[in-house]
Residue, then its C-alpha position, 0 to 999 in steps of 0.5 A: m526598260s521593262t522594269t521601269e514600265c512595270g513599276i509605272e503600272l504598279d504605281l498607277a494601280h496603287e493610286r486607284r486602290g487608295a481612292e477606292s479604299r478611301l471611298a470604302v472607308v467613308l461609306k463604312r463610316t456613313q453606314s456605321l453613323w446611320r446604324a447608331f442613329r437608327n439604334r438611338v431611335a429604337t432605344n428611345r422606343i424602348y424607353e417607352l415600354d412599360d416595366n413589365q415589357l422591359d423586364d420580359i426582354g431582360l432590361s430595366r428602365h434604369d438600364v435604358a436611361e443609362a444607356l441613353r445618358d452614357t452614350r454620345l449622340l453618334d454612338d450606339p446605345l444598343l451595345l450597352l443595352t445588349h450588355s446589360a441584358r446578357q448580364r441580367a440573363r446570367t444571374r436572373f435564375q441562379r440559385p442563392p449560394r448555400r450557407 
């Protein structure tokens, strides 16, 4: 008889965790969408910088336009810009290969 009571208590505890985890997933998704929206606004501001300022942070105007074009509305374009800036930083000051 005590096994049955324990099983009922475990089922109730499991249902409560399920509702909390669903809420956590919804909050996490909302936070992710909000971050993507803010980063899209920031990317539009980056596009307004002049070419010298873009070069200082390791980007070109083409990189910014491509990031805005290649991402959907709720995707994060700064991920593409970060990748572009890191690729350019790796190759920017390399010496040309010897012949």
